[in-house]
C-alpha positions as CSV (number, residue, x, y, z in Angstrom):
1,M,-39.8,19.8,-3.1
2,K,-36.5,21.5,-2.9
3,K,-35.4,19.1,-0.3
4,T,-36.3,16.2,-2.3
5,V,-34.5,17.4,-5.4
6,G,-31.4,18.3,-3.3
7,F,-31.5,14.8,-1.8
8,I,-31.7,13.2,-5.3
9,L,-28.9,15.4,-6.6
10,K,-26.7,14.4,-3.5
11,I,-27.3,10.7,-4.3
12,V,-26.5,11.2,-8.0
13,A,-23.3,13.1,-7.1
14,T,-22.2,10.5,-4.7
15,A,-22.9,7.7,-7.2
16,M,-20.8,9.5,-9.9
17,A,-18.0,10.0,-7.5
18,V,-17.9,6.4,-6.6
19,A,-18.0,5.5,-10.3
20,A,-15.1,7.8,-11.0
21,V,-13.1,6.1,-8.3
22,V,-13.9,2.7,-9.6
23,C,-13.0,3.8,-13.1
24,A,-9.7,5.3,-11.9
25,I,-8.8,2.0,-10.1
26,A,-9.6,-0.1,-13.2
27,A,-7.6,2.1,-15.5
28,F,-4.5,2.2,-13.3
29,W,-4.8,-1.4,-11.9
30,D,-1.4,-2.5,-13.3
31,Q,0.4,0.5,-11.8
32,I,-1.2,0.1,-8.5
33,M,-0.1,-3.5,-8.4
34,D,3.4,-2.7,-9.4
35,L,3.6,0.0,-6.6
36,I,2.3,-2.6,-4.1
37,D,4.7,-5.3,-5.3
38,T,7.6,-2.7,-5.0
39,V,6.6,-1.7,-1.5
40,M,6.2,-5.4,-0.3
41,D,9.7,-6.2,-1.8
42,K,11.2,-3.2,0.2
43,V,9.5,-4.1,3.3
44,E,10.7,-7.8,2.9
45,Q,14.3,-6.6,2.2
46,K,14.3,-4.4,5.3
47,R,13.1,-7.2,7.5
48,A,15.6,-9.7,6.1
49,D,18.4,-7.1,6.6
50,R,17.3,-6.5,10.2
51,C,17.0,-10.2,11.0
52,F,20.4,-11.3,9.5
53,Q,22.6,-8.4,10.8
54,P,25.7,-9.9,12.6
55,A,25.7,-9.7,16.2
56,E,28.1,-7.1,17.9
57,Y,30.5,-9.7,19.2
58,D,30.4,-12.3,16.3
59,D,33.9,-11.2,15.2
60,Y,35.4,-12.4,18.6
61,D,36.1,-16.2,18.3
62,D,36.5,-17.7,21.7
63,S,37.7,-21.1,20.4
64,I,41.1,-19.7,19.2
65,M,42.6,-19.9,22.7
C-alpha cells in the first residue's frame, strides 16, 4: 500500500512540475522570444563580420605598376 501511495505521489509531483514549467514558459513567452531574437541577431552579425573581413593583402594594388 505504501508503495502505491508513494508511486501516485511521485506521478502527481512530476505532473505538477511539468505544469509549472509550462506555465512559466507561457508567462514569459515574449521575453523568451526577445532573447532568442537578440541571440540570433548577434550570431548573424558575427558571421557577417567574419565573412566580409578584408584579406590581409587587399591594400596592395598590383595594377598600379
